[in-house]
Backbone as a ProteinNet text record, in pm:
[ID]
protein_1_A
[PRIMARY]
MINTGRPYQSALHFYKKLKLKNMPIVGLNGTHVAFITSDYKRDSYIPFGLNKELFIDFMNEVKDHLVGAHVEDINAHYFLKDGFFPDWVDNTHVGAIEINFNEDFVGNIPNEPLLSNLYLKKEDRHIFDEVLEKEKYQEFKNETWIINDEIVSYEIHDRKINKATTMMYMAKYFNIPKENIIAFGDNQNDLEMLQNAGIGVAMCNGLSWVKEKVNHVTRKDNN
[TERTIARY]
-973.9	-1007.4	-821.2	-840.5	-740.8	-675.8	-537.2	-497.3	-366.2	-329.3	-270.4	-205.7	-64.9	-36.2	-49	-129	-246.2	-340.6	-417.4	-531.5	-660.8	-748.9	-822.9	-882.7	-889.9	-956.9	-871.7	-682.9	-577	-641.4	-689	-702.6	-843.3	-933.1	-1019.3	-1016.9	-958.4	-901.2	-859.3	-768	-746.7	-868.6	-935.2	-1073.3	-1158.1	-1174.4	-1224.7	-1205.6	-1066.1	-975.4	-1004.4	-956.1	-1039.9	-1158.1	-1271.1	-1419.5	-1451.5	-1384.3	-1434.6	-1594.8	-1670.7	-1851.1	-1806	-1897.3	-1886.2	-1869.5	-1704	-1577.2	-1538.6	-1488.7	-1409.6	-1288.3	-1226.9	-1090.2	-1009.8	-857.5	-856.6	-672.6	-695.6	-616.9	-487.9	-378.6	-269	-254.2	-229.2	-123.5	-187	-332.2	-440.5	-502.5	-438.4	-531.3	-689.6	-716.1	-881.5	-927.4	-1030.9	-1114.1	-1227.9	-1253.5	-1351.2	-1484	-1583.7	-1664.5	-1753.6	-1703.4	-1741.4	-1886.9	-1939.2	-2090.7	-2089.8	-2152.4	-2174.6	-2136.5	-2161.4	-2145.6	-1956.3	-1908.4	-1806.8	-1770.9	-1873.6	-1900.1	-1822.3	-1793	-1776.9	-1901.8	-1921.3	-2055.3	-2039.4	-1909.2	-1871.3	-1744.8	-1681.2	-1564.9	-1549.7	-1394.3	-1336.7	-1211.5	-1215.7	-1057.9	-983.6	-870.6	-789.7	-634.4	-706.5	-562.2	-547.2	-438.1	-333.2	-471.7	-319.3	-440.8	-416.1	-470.3	-466	-371.2	-426.2	-331.3	-248.9	-235.3	-77.8	6.3	-32.9	32.1	86.3	-26.1	10	117.4	115.7	274.1	366.7	378.1	463.8	571	468.3	483.2	518.1	499.2	547.6	647.2	714.6	871.1	944.5	904.4	1007.6	973.5	865.4	873	990.7	1059.4	1140.3	1288.4	1312.7	1359.1	1326.5	1179.7	1108.7	1195.6	1187.9	1187.2	1050.9	991.2	803.7	737.6	605.1	561.9	392.1	355.1	204.8	102.6	19	-96.6	-256.4	-254.3	-392.6	-442.4	-634.5	-722.8	-827	-904.7	-989.9	-998.2	-1053.6	-1041.8	-986	-870	-789.1	-630	-509.8	-411.1	-357.8	-322.9	-241.4	-121.8	-65.8	82.3	134.7	283.6	345.1	372.5	317.8	316.7	463.9	523.4	658.1	754.7	706.3	764.9	795.9	891.6	921.8	833	778.6	673.3	718.4	661.5	747.5	708.9	765.3	715.8	604.2	606.4	494.9	381.3	344.5	251.7	157.9	107.6	9.4	-110.2	-176.4	-279	-272.5	-197.5	-180.1	-172	-154.4	-104.8	-235.3	-256.4	-395.8	-476.4	-495.9	-684.3	-749.3	-841.2	-953.1	-914.9	-860.4	-814.1	-764.4	-845.1	-822.8	-651	-566.4	-462.3	-435.9	-445.1	-465.8	-255.7	-236.1	-135.4	-174.1	-77.3	-105.8	35.7	70	135.2	172.2	45	36.2	14.3	91.3	53.7	-8	78	31.8	-158.7	-136.3	-293.2	-372.2	-300.9	-473	-444.1	-417.6	-389	-543	-613.4	-753.9	-796.4	-923	-955.8	-949.7	-931.6	-913.5	-779.3	-675.5	-546.5	-527.8	-453.1	-476.2	-341.9	-250.2	-112	-25.7	83	163.9	307	335.7	461.9	560.9	699.5	750.4	873	931.5	1056.8	1161.9	1254.8	1376.3	1524.6	1655.9	1752.5	1785.9	1888.7	1937.3	1979.1	2081	2189.1	2085.6	1977.5	1881.6	1799.7	1798.1	1731.7	1758.7	1867.7	1894.4	1803.4	1748.4	1676.5	1522.8	1503.4	1425.2	1363.9	1472.4	1437.8	1453.7	1474	1496	1408.4	1330	1173.7	1118.2	1122.3	1004.4	1062	1159.6	1145.1	1123	1056.1	1012	860.9	867.9	752	658.4	645.2	488.8	449.5	551.7	534.7	549.6	513.3	538.8	396.3	279.2	211.4	226.5	303.5	390.9	477.2	439.4	530.4	556.1	738.5	756.9	806	785.7	838.3	919.7	1079.5	1152.2	1132.8	1165.2	1158.2	1283.1	1368.6	1494.1	1424.6	1409.9	1393.6	1521.4	1626.4	1745	1826.1	1962.9	2069	2092.6	1966.7	1934.2	1867.6	1746.2	1603.1	1556.5	1486.2	1447.7	1289.7	1162.8	1095.4	1031.6	988.8	930.3	815.8	737	593.7	511.2	481.7	410.9	261.8	230.7	80.4	96.4	-35.5	-37.1	14.5	99	200.9	119.6	-50	-124.1	-160.7	-135	-223.7	-82.5	-168.2	-47.3	-160.3	-92.4	-155.3	-212.8	-130.8	-175.4	-292.3	-271.4	-389.1	-522.1	-501.1	-638.7	-716.1	-597.9	-653.1	-700.8	-647.3	-762.5	-856.1	-820.7	-1008.4	-1101.1	-1071.3	-1134.6	-1195	-1089.6	-1136.1	-1228.6	-1209.9	-1311.7	-1462.4	-1477	-1577.4	-1642.5	-1605.4	-1627.8	-1596.2	-1582.6	-1593.4	-1476.9	-1383.3	-1287.7	-1169.2	-1111.4	-1057.1	-902.5	-828.1	-680.5	-635.3	-625.7	-612.8	-641.3	-729.1	-813.4	-778.1	-693.5	-640	-478	-493.6	-353.7	-324.3	-220.4	-158.5	-68.6	-36	86.9	104.9	236.8	280.6	438.5	507.5	641.7	744.9	664.6	747.6	773.6	852.1	830.2	714.2	623.7	510.5	395.7	440.1	352.7	407	492.1	597.8	521.5	428.8	329.9	212.8	179.6	48.8	88.8	223.4	241.7	270	321.1	337.1	275	110.5	16.4	-82.7	-105.5	-187	-207.2	-245.1	-241.1	-123.8	-140.2	-69.8	-12.3	120.1	212.7	265	295	322.9	414.8	525.3	594.5	600.2	607.5	641.1	767.4	781.2	970.7	1015.4	959.5	1028.6	1056.7	974	1008.1	1114.9	1125	1245.9	1329.1	1432.3	1563.3	1490.1	1537.2	1458.9	1372.4	1241.4	1099.3	1068.9	1157.9	1131.4	1193	1294.6	1363.4	1258.1	1189.7	1126.6	965.6	976.6	798.5	845.5	762.4	788.6	758.3	661.2	657.7	663.7	718.7	751.3	715.1	692.2	573.1	647.8	597.3	729.7	715.6	582.8	562.5	587.5	600.9	641.8	492.4	480.4	365.9	363.5	422.4	366.8	320.7
1313	1146.1	1037.6	937.1	869.6	821.3	853.4	797.2	675.2	595.3	478.3	376.5	306.9	199.7	87.7	119.1	6.6	-49.4	-146.2	-195.8	-99.3	-98.5	-11.6	-42.9	-176.3	-241.7	-208	-163.6	-174	-10.9	80.1	230.2	240.4	161.1	215.1	265.1	190.1	251.2	400.9	435.8	585.3	673.6	625.6	606.9	705	572.3	596.1	683.7	716.3	759.1	872.6	989.9	1080.8	1119.6	1039.3	1066.2	1130.5	1032.1	1062	1005.1	1055	1009.6	981.1	877.3	849.5	920.6	904.8	922.5	768.6	787.4	686.1	684.6	546.6	548.2	520.7	543.4	496.1	445.9	325.9	202.6	155.8	75.7	17.8	52.2	220.6	297.6	311.8	379.2	418.7	318.7	187.4	72	54	117.8	101.3	205.6	212.5	300.4	216.3	252.8	139.2	279.9	260.9	379.6	289.5	371.8	297.8	404.7	305.5	340.4	417.9	484.1	521.8	387.2	280.2	175.9	168.4	223.9	110.2	7.8	46.8	-102.2	-78.8	-153.4	-143.2	-148.9	-14.7	14.2	-76.5	-26.2	-50.7	-24	-51.3	-14.5	-10.1	34.7	71.8	28.6	-82.4	-138.4	-31.8	-67.1	-18.5	-98.9	-209.6	-349.3	-338.2	-510.3	-546.2	-612.2	-608.3	-697	-864.3	-916.6	-1074.7	-1208.2	-1164.5	-1287.8	-1194	-1082.1	-1053.9	-1030.2	-1038.4	-1054.9	-1213.1	-1330.2	-1443.2	-1491.1	-1387.1	-1439.8	-1412.9	-1271.1	-1270.9	-1327.3	-1368.1	-1481.3	-1601.3	-1625.1	-1767	-1746.3	-1590.6	-1617.2	-1604.4	-1552.7	-1490.6	-1612.3	-1656.5	-1743.4	-1847.6	-1909.9	-2021.2	-1913.2	-1771.4	-1730.3	-1657.5	-1661.4	-1615.8	-1630.7	-1616.5	-1641.6	-1616.6	-1569.5	-1534	-1455.6	-1425.4	-1340.2	-1343.6	-1258.3	-1225	-1108.6	-1137.9	-1055.4	-977.6	-918	-859.5	-849.2	-863.6	-861.4	-772.8	-729.9	-633.5	-709.3	-819.1	-862.7	-979.7	-1003.3	-1092.7	-1063.2	-1111.7	-1134	-1281.7	-1318.9	-1442.7	-1457	-1530.6	-1542.3	-1700.2	-1681.9	-1834.8	-1909.6	-2008	-2085.7	-2119.4	-2121.5	-2170	-2017.8	-1963.7	-1870.5	-1779.2	-1617.6	-1544.6	-1463.3	-1448.7	-1329.5	-1246.7	-1119.4	-961.1	-989.5	-912	-879.1	-719.3	-686.1	-550.9	-632.5	-756.2	-831.2	-845	-783.5	-767.6	-716.8	-744.6	-675.2	-517.3	-473.9	-311.1	-292.6	-361.3	-319.7	-401	-521.6	-549.8	-557.9	-528.1	-541.3	-659.8	-661.1	-770.8	-879	-822.9	-852.3	-1050.4	-1107.2	-1295.2	-1298.1	-1423.2	-1356.9	-1573.5	-1603.3	-1753.2	-1753.9	-1891.1	-1949.8	-2053.7	-2019.9	-2118.8	-2174.5	-2302.6	-2348.7	-2369.2	-2353.7	-2285.7	-2137.2	-2064.7	-1895	-1875.3	-1919.4	-1850.9	-1882.5	-2024.3	-2033.1	-2015.7	-1913.1	-1877.5	-1788.7	-1685.7	-1511.4	-1457.1	-1390.1	-1378.5	-1326	-1295.7	-1246.3	-1081	-1031.1	-864.9	-848.8	-873.4	-781	-710.3	-650.9	-515.2	-448.5	-521.8	-494.2	-618.8	-624.9	-757.8	-745.3	-802.6	-760.5	-901.4	-863.8	-1035.4	-1052.1	-1136.2	-1082.6	-1194	-1115.5	-1195	-1153.6	-1282.2	-1208.6	-1068.1	-1018.2	-902.5	-934.1	-1072.8	-1112.8	-1113.2	-1158.9	-1208	-1074	-955.2	-838	-836.2	-839.9	-769.2	-909.2	-1006.1	-1117.2	-1023.5	-998.1	-903.2	-829.5	-762.5	-579.9	-650.1	-736.9	-770.1	-821.6	-930.4	-941.1	-825.2	-730.4	-626.4	-523.8	-513.7	-439.5	-499.8	-582.8	-634.1	-561	-550.7	-478	-470	-602.3	-705.4	-649.9	-619.5	-559.4	-441.2	-347.1	-196.6	-130.9	-183.3	-108.3	-171.5	-258.1	-274.1	-169.7	-128.7	-54.5	-136.2	-110.1	-158.1	-55.9	-88.6	23.1	-92.9	-76.9	-133.1	-104.4	-158.8	-178	-231.1	-228.7	-271.4	-393.9	-494.2	-555.5	-565.6	-616.4	-665.8	-662.8	-692.4	-695.7	-821.3	-887.2	-1053.1	-988	-945	-938.3	-816	-859.2	-714.8	-705.3	-605.7	-627.2	-599	-615.5	-578.8	-518.3	-431.7	-401.5	-369.9	-483.2	-468.9	-417	-251.8	-254.5	-214.7	-92.4	-52.2	26.3	72.3	162.3	329.6	315.5	423.9	502.4	408.7	396.7	447.5	527.1	595.9	641.2	668	769.2	916.6	990.6	1080.6	1075.4	938.6	955.5	961.8	857.9	822.3	931	996.6	1168.7	1264.9	1237	1324.2	1247.6	1120.3	1066.7	1137.7	1082.5	1144.5	1303.7	1352.6	1515	1556.9	1456.4	1486.4	1429.9	1340.5	1259.3	1327.1	1433.6	1512.6	1684.2	1681.5	1854.4	1913.6	1864.8	1945.7	2008.9	2119.8	2203.2	2157.3	2103	2115.7	2192.8	2288.3	2441.4	2412.5	2362.6	2336.6	2157.5	2098.4	2006.8	1972.2	1960.7	1924.2	1809.5	1729.1	1604.2	1634.2	1506.4	1504.6	1328.5	1330	1227.2	1212.6	1098.8	1087.6	1020.6	928.9	849.5	821.4	728.9	743	697.3	636	630.5	779.5	862.7	989.6	1069.6	1100.3	1186.9	1271.5	1108	1201.9	1230.6	1149	1273.3	1396.3	1419.6	1592.5	1687.1	1600.2	1721.2	1737.2	1628.9	1683.6	1766.7	1749.1	1843.1	1988.7	2056.8	2192	2252.5	2159.2	2197.7	2077.3	2039.4	1921.5	1944.3	1881.6	1892.9	1720.9	1765.7	1612.1	1614.3	1521.9	1523.6	1554	1610.8	1663.9	1504.7	1402.4	1298.6	1148.4	1241.4	1162.7	1162	1065.3	1042.4	1199.8	1195.2	1398.4	1367.9	1277	1328	1357	1282.1	1338.4	1495.8	1499.7	1633.6	1745.4	1730.7	1794.4	1831.2	1757.9	1806.2	1834.8	1886.3	1905.9	2098.3	2158.5	2242.8	2330.7	2203.1	2238.4	2152.2	2125.9	2025.9	2092.5	1998.6	2049	1984.6	2063.1	2100.4	1983.7	1926.3	1804	1666.9	1624.8	1454.8	1357.3	1261.6	1173.6	1079	1109.1	1007.7	1088.2
611.5	514.1	581	639.3	637.1	507.8	449.7	350.2	420.4	345.5	462	370.7	389.7	363.8	387.6	515.7	582	517.8	579.3	461.9	578.1	513.7	581.4	705.7	733.7	863.3	993.8	955.5	1054.7	1063.5	991	1026.8	1041.6	1108.3	1199	1351.8	1403.6	1528.1	1537.9	1470.5	1423.5	1431.7	1307.5	1260	1383.9	1445.5	1561.1	1693.1	1676.4	1722.9	1732.6	1622	1538.3	1508.5	1591.6	1567	1475.7	1366.7	1192.9	1171.1	1092.1	1068.3	924.9	865	718.8	645.3	641.4	551.1	509.5	420.6	373.9	361.2	376.1	395.8	292.9	258.3	159.2	169.4	112.9	224.4	104.2	154.2	58.7	-23	61.1	-30.7	-222.9	-151.9	-271.5	-349.5	-303.6	-392.6	-368.5	-296.3	-236	-155.7	-170.9	-73.5	-28.4	126.3	161.3	218.1	226.9	264	426.7	496	611.4	702	728.8	784.2	922.8	991.3	1109.6	1248.7	1199.4	1353.5	1285.7	1150.2	1141.2	1096.2	1004.7	930.2	776.8	708.9	524.7	487.2	409.5	317.5	198.2	163	44.4	-25.8	-155.3	-173.6	-341.8	-315.8	-500	-488.9	-592.5	-575.8	-677.5	-716.6	-785	-755.7	-829.3	-812.6	-926.1	-937.8	-1036.2	-1102.2	-1269.7	-1331	-1293.6	-1262.3	-1205.7	-1313.1	-1411.7	-1496.4	-1513	-1548.4	-1582.4	-1419.3	-1337.2	-1223.3	-1186	-1258.2	-1226.5	-1302.5	-1475.2	-1494.2	-1482.7	-1404.9	-1373.6	-1231.2	-1119	-1037.1	-1093.5	-1207.5	-1234.9	-1293	-1329.2	-1344.2	-1224.7	-1124.5	-1047.5	-921.2	-919.9	-747.1	-732.5	-839.1	-763.5	-706.2	-671.5	-653.4	-502.4	-462.8	-364.5	-265.4	-99.5	10.2	56.8	18.2	61.1	2.6	65.1	-72.9	41.2	-15.3	38.1	-62.6	-102.9	-168.9	-87.1	-80.4	-13.7	-142.1	-97.3	-119.8	-47.4	-75.1	34.7	158.5	173.5	286.2	402.2	279.9	368.7	331.8	316.9	318	305.1	185.4	152.6	193.8	250.4	228.5	191.6	174.3	136.6	212	256.3	360.1	361.1	505.2	516.1	479.7	461.4	347.8	498.8	414.5	512.9	567.6	699.1	787.8	834.3	765.6	815.9	939.6	1049.6	1178.5	1178.1	1086.8	1065.6	1077.7	1038.7	1048.7	1175.2	1251.4	1377.7	1385.4	1470.3	1469.4	1479.5	1486.9	1474.9	1358.4	1272.5	1123.3	1062.7	1092.8	996.2	1047.5	1146.3	1212.7	1208.5	1172.2	1189.9	1031.3	947.3	826.6	859.7	774.6	764.1	737.9	749	731.1	704.6	583.4	534.6	463.9	480.7	412.8	315.1	236.3	117.4	38.1	24.3	-20.3	-133.5	-261	-340.4	-325.1	-407.4	-340.6	-486	-587.3	-692.9	-737.5	-683.9	-713.3	-641.8	-576.3	-437.1	-441.3	-543.7	-566	-575.3	-511.6	-500.7	-628.6	-644.6	-775.3	-796.7	-674.9	-733.4	-610.4	-657.7	-587.8	-549.4	-478.5	-477.5	-492	-383.7	-363.8	-300.3	-393.9	-314.3	-264.1	-164.4	-132.9	-182.2	-233	-270.4	-181.8	-122.9	-33.9	-127.2	-94.6	-165.9	-118.4	-170.5	-71.1	-176.9	-103.6	-133.2	-319.4	-310.8	-395.9	-547.6	-486.5	-657.3	-683.2	-652.4	-690	-847.4	-885.4	-1025.6	-1108.1	-1074.6	-1106.1	-1156.3	-1056.2	-1033.7	-1112.5	-1118.5	-1153	-1330.6	-1358.3	-1533.3	-1556.7	-1483.7	-1541	-1530.5	-1435.4	-1379.3	-1530	-1584.6	-1689.2	-1823.5	-1861	-1963	-2021.5	-2123.2	-2160.5	-2128.5	-2099.3	-2032.8	-1932	-1833.7	-1705.4	-1671.4	-1787.1	-1753.6	-1641.1	-1665	-1571.4	-1455.6	-1405.9	-1260.8	-1224	-1074.9	-1018.4	-915.3	-887.6	-737.9	-667.9	-554	-415.4	-338	-333.9	-289.7	-118.7	-21.4	111.3	170.1	225.6	314	413.2	455.6	545.9	667.9	620.7	713.6	587.2	646.7	565	462.7	510.8	374	274.6	346.6	281.5	210.7	103.4	91.4	21.8	19.9	22.1	-137	-268.9	-332.4	-343.7	-331.8	-306.7	-446.5	-537.7	-676.9	-649.2	-708.1	-765.6	-933.3	-903	-1075.9	-1069.5	-1169.6	-1200.6	-1178.5	-1232.9	-1222.2	-1077.9	-979.6	-897.7	-739.7	-642.4	-529.5	-437.6	-320.2	-253.1	-310.2	-361.3	-467.8	-582.4	-696.7	-750.9	-641.1	-534.8	-535.7	-459.4	-357	-312.9	-399.7	-536.1	-625.8	-632.5	-673.5	-689.3	-615.4	-513.4	-345	-392.9	-396.2	-444.9	-542.2	-589.5	-744	-687.7	-622.5	-572.8	-481.1	-388.3	-308.2	-327.8	-445.5	-512.7	-475.2	-415.5	-363.9	-453.1	-478.1	-560.5	-455.1	-535.4	-496.6	-427.1	-424.8	-318.1	-202.3	-182.2	-81.4	23.5	-69.4	57.6	94.7	181.1	277.7	380.2	313.9	316.6	431.1	508.6	603.6	563.4	606.6	566.4	612.2	626.8	704.1	614.6	509.2	451.7	288.1	258.1	90	21.9	95.3	12.3	18.4	63.9	122.7	40.2	-26.2	-111.6	-205.7	-317.2	-457.8	-415.6	-277	-221.4	-140.8	-80.1	-24.3	-155.1	-239.4	-377.6	-457.9	-439.2	-528	-494.2	-326.5	-223.4	-252.8	-209.6	-198.1	-95.6	-7.9	89.6	138.9	82.4	200	291.2	364.9	511.8	574.9	595.1	619.7	770.7	829.6	955.3	1017.3	1139.9	1167.3	1191.5	1235.1	1264	1096.7	1015.4	881.9	815.9	687.6	595	586.1	610.2	551.6	409.2	345.6	197	145.6	219.3	224.1	246	353.5	446.4	340.1	269.4	176.6	96.9	-3.8	-154.5	-117.2	54.2	45.8	101.6	104.4	158.5	332.1	371.1	467.8	627.9	702.7	817.3	920.4	1050.3	1169	1253.5	1370.2	1416.1	1575.8	1584.8	1644.1	1594.6	1614.1	1542.5	1568.8	1494.9	1476.2	1579.9	1681.5	1839.5	1947.8
[MASK]
+++++++++++++++++++++++++++++++++++++++++++++++++++++++++++++++++++++++++++++++++++++++++++++++++++++++++++++++++++++++++++++++++++++++++++++++++++++++++++++++++++++++++++++++++++++++++++++++++++++++++++++++++++++++++++++++

């Protein structure tokens, strides 16, 4: 099963290459499960997304400090028009997912927001951190990604959800015991999954501190 930080649409290429059939794809770091038919269409899906009303409240507190933003649902990306646009958003990453640009970003947050990336100047991180530390927003978790010397990305999602929680959800769904689960990963968003599987395996070209925290490392890289 593919368990990825990308939307399920961009994982379909690998799904076909691996000749998987009638298996779901876990996407966007565990925030959704897409059930795929034999002709590679989405049959149904399970969202594990953000509380929309709470996320709108959060956005209204931080929006004046953003240099860019986007939020994702099962069908599309919604970007702040004229804001920072990350170079990883290409066909390889998003697949056939729809991309929308909105001047009123907060007003166009979808009904089932799964995950959001908020872009800000490094010098403004303390402002975001102070808002996230409020008791009101404790159900949110932030994963920080360094974009460049000036910009960081705050990836906001439900604190209860990650690749590991959805991996175990699917294990229960298919009645697979934990000891029969092997997980492979290479990055910071894989660590919880690797540590919660029966056997967690880091790729040899993965982050060094991820490899240090698991018991197994591959001999060949993921290229």
